[in-house]
C-alpha positions in Angstrom: 0.0 0.0 0.0 1.3 3.4 -0.9 1.6 5.9 2.0 0.8 9.1 0.2 -2.8 10.3 0.1 -2.6 13.6 -1.9 -3.2 13.6 -5.6 0.0 13.8 -7.6 1.2 14.8 -11.0 3.3 12.0 -12.4 5.5 14.7 -14.1 6.3 12.6 -17.2 7.4 14.5 -20.4 4.8 15.2 -23.0 1.9 14.3 -20.7 -0.6 15.5 -18.1 -1.3 12.6 -15.8 -2.5 12.8 -12.2 -3.0 10.1 -9.6 -5.4 10.4 -6.7 -5.0 7.3 -4.5 -7.9 7.9 -2.1 -10.5 9.3 -4.5 -13.1 7.0 -2.9 -13.2 5.9 0.7 -12.7 2.2 1.4 -16.4 1.7 2.1 -17.5 3.6 -1.0 -15.0 1.6 -3.1 -16.2 -1.7 -1.6 -19.9 -0.8 -2.2 -19.3 0.2 -5.8 -17.2 -2.9 -6.5 -19.9 -5.3 -5.1 -22.8 -3.6 -6.9 -21.0 -3.3 -10.3 -19.6 -6.8 -10.1 -23.1 -8.2 -9.5 -25.3 -5.9 -11.7 -23.2 -5.2 -14.8 -24.1 -7.3 -17.9 -20.5 -8.3 -18.6 -19.5 -9.5 -22.0 -16.4 -11.0 -23.7 -15.8 -10.0 -27.3 -13.5 -11.6 -29.8 -10.5 -9.5 -31.0 -8.1 -9.9 -33.9 -4.5 -9.9 -32.8 -1.7 -10.5 -35.4 -4.4 -12.0 -37.8 -5.7 -14.5 -35.2 -9.1 -14.2 -33.6 -9.2 -14.8 -29.8 -11.3 -13.9 -26.8 -10.5 -10.6 -25.3 -8.6 -11.2 -22.0 -11.1 -9.4 -19.8 -14.9 -8.7 -19.6 -16.4 -5.4 -20.6 -19.5 -3.2 -20.6 -20.3 0.2 -22.0 -22.6 2.9 -20.7 -23.3 6.4 -22.0 -25.8 9.3 -21.6 -26.0 10.1 -25.3 -26.5 6.6 -26.9 -23.2 6.7 -28.7 -21.4 3.4 -29.4 -17.7 3.0 -29.1 -15.3 1.2 -31.4 -11.8 0.0 -30.7 -9.6 -3.0 -31.9 -12.3 -3.8 -34.5 -14.9 -4.1 -31.8 -18.0 -2.0 -31.7 -19.7 -1.8 -28.3 -23.3 -0.7 -28.0 -23.9 1.6 -25.0 -26.4 1.1 -22.2 -28.0 4.0 -20.2 -26.2 4.9 -17.0 -27.5 3.2 -13.9 -28.1 5.3 -10.8 -24.8 4.0 -9.2 -22.8 4.7 -12.3 -24.3 8.2 -12.5 -23.3 8.9 -8.9 -19.7 7.9 -9.7 -19.8 9.9 -12.9 -20.9 13.0 -11.0 -17.9 12.6 -8.6 -15.5 12.2 -11.5 -17.0 15.0 -13.5 -16.5 17.3 -10.5 -12.9 16.2 -9.9 -11.9 16.5 -13.6 -13.9 19.7 -14.2 -15.5 18.2 -17.3 -18.7 16.3 -18.3 -18.0 12.8 -19.4 -20.5 11.1 -21.7 -19.3 7.5 -21.6 -17.9 4.8 -19.3 -16.2 1.7 -20.5 -16.0 -0.9 -17.7 -13.4 -3.7 -17.6 -13.4 -6.7 -15.3 -10.1 -8.4 -14.8 -11.0 -11.8 -13.3 -7.4 -12.8 -12.4 -3.8 -12.3 -13.3 -4.3 -13.8 -16.8 -6.7 -11.0 -17.7 -4.9 -8.0 -19.2 -5.0 -5.0 -21.6 -2.1 -4.8 -24.1 -0.1 -1.7 -25.0 -2.3 1.0 -26.6 -3.3 4.7 -26.6 -6.8 5.9 -26.1 -6.6 7.8 -29.4 -9.7 6.7 -31.4 -11.1 9.4 -33.6 -14.4 9.7 -31.7 -12.5 10.7 -28.5 -11.3 14.0 -30.1 -7.9 15.6 -30.5 -6.7 15.7 -26.9 -9.0 13.3 -25.0 -9.4 13.3 -21.3 -9.6 9.8 -19.7 -10.6 9.3 -16.1 -9.9 5.8 -14.7 -11.3 4.5 -11.4 -9.9 1.2 -10.0 -11.9 -1.0 -7.7 -10.8 -4.3 -6.2 -7.4 -5.9 -6.5 -4.4 -3.7 -7.1 -2.7 -4.0 -10.5 0.3 -2.2 -12.0 -0.4 0.4 -14.7 2.6 0.6 -17.2 3.4 3.6 -19.3 5.9 3.9 -22.1 6.8 6.8 -24.4 6.1 6.2 -28.1 9.3 7.6 -29.5 11.7 7.8 -26.5 12.0 4.1 -25.5 14.0 5.0 -22.4 10.9 6.7 -20.9 8.9 4.2 -18.9 6.9 4.4 -15.7 4.6 2.1 -13.7 2.2 2.9 -10.9 0.2 0.6 -8.6 -3.5 1.4 -9.1 -5.1 1.0 -5.7 -8.7 0.2 -4.6 -10.7 3.4 -4.8 -8.1 5.4 -6.8 -8.5 7.8 -9.7 -6.0 8.2 -12.6 -6.5 11.2 -14.9 -4.9 11.5 -18.3 -5.4 14.6 -20.4 -3.8 17.0 -22.8 -1.4 15.5 -25.3 -0.8 12.3 -23.2 -2.4 9.9 -25.7 -0.3 11.3 -28.6 3.0 10.5 -26.9 2.3 7.6 -24.5 1.0 4.1 -24.5 -0.3 2.2 -21.4 -1.1 -1.4 -20.4 -2.3 -3.7 -17.6 0.1 -6.6 -18.0 -0.6 -10.2 -17.2 0.9 -11.4 -13.9 1.7 -14.9 -12.5 0.9 -13.6 -9.0 -2.4 -14.7 -7.6 -4.7 -11.6 -7.8 -8.3 -11.2 -7.1 -10.8 -9.5 -9.3 -10.5 -5.9 -10.4 -13.0 -3.5 -11.9 -11.7 -0.6 -13.9 -14.1 2.2 -15.0 -12.7 4.5 -17.7 -14.8 7.7 -18.3 -14.4 9.5 -21.6 -16.1 12.0 -23.9 -17.7 10.7 -27.1 -19.4 13.5 -29.0 
């Protein structure tokens, strides 16, 4: 467990990334995890990787307040309307980020085999300099960052239960991120990534 509690700027070149470890109280985070784990209609899509079709190594769900779908990695997800609980969380995140998100992509990592490979959140529908707010619930996992052109620039941060990670500005132009597989025994983790799709 990390000892700091204040939100911090990661101060990486060509980026604007903030980490807020105690965004939610432990009780809030526990409650949201239990409700979302139980009530979300999780799905597992097939993705094409290096010409091979395989099951995406995590479960997902998409919610929005404008009915817009979201496409990535040759997957198009149809959005559901925000539930009351998700709307509560969105209001908290909107306030902290001083913006109004339209969409939330949820990921359920069931164990250490579930992962999310290197990518940038730079799909056209997210706009030129997208702001991405990511809440972590459940088991802690490392979030890896690497610079696209300067391979010596790497960073990793442990995303804690109830934490918020904010990426904005030109971050997606210059950085990729991933949640890597791990051989360690880890419990389930839910990640909510709020974004704006016009």
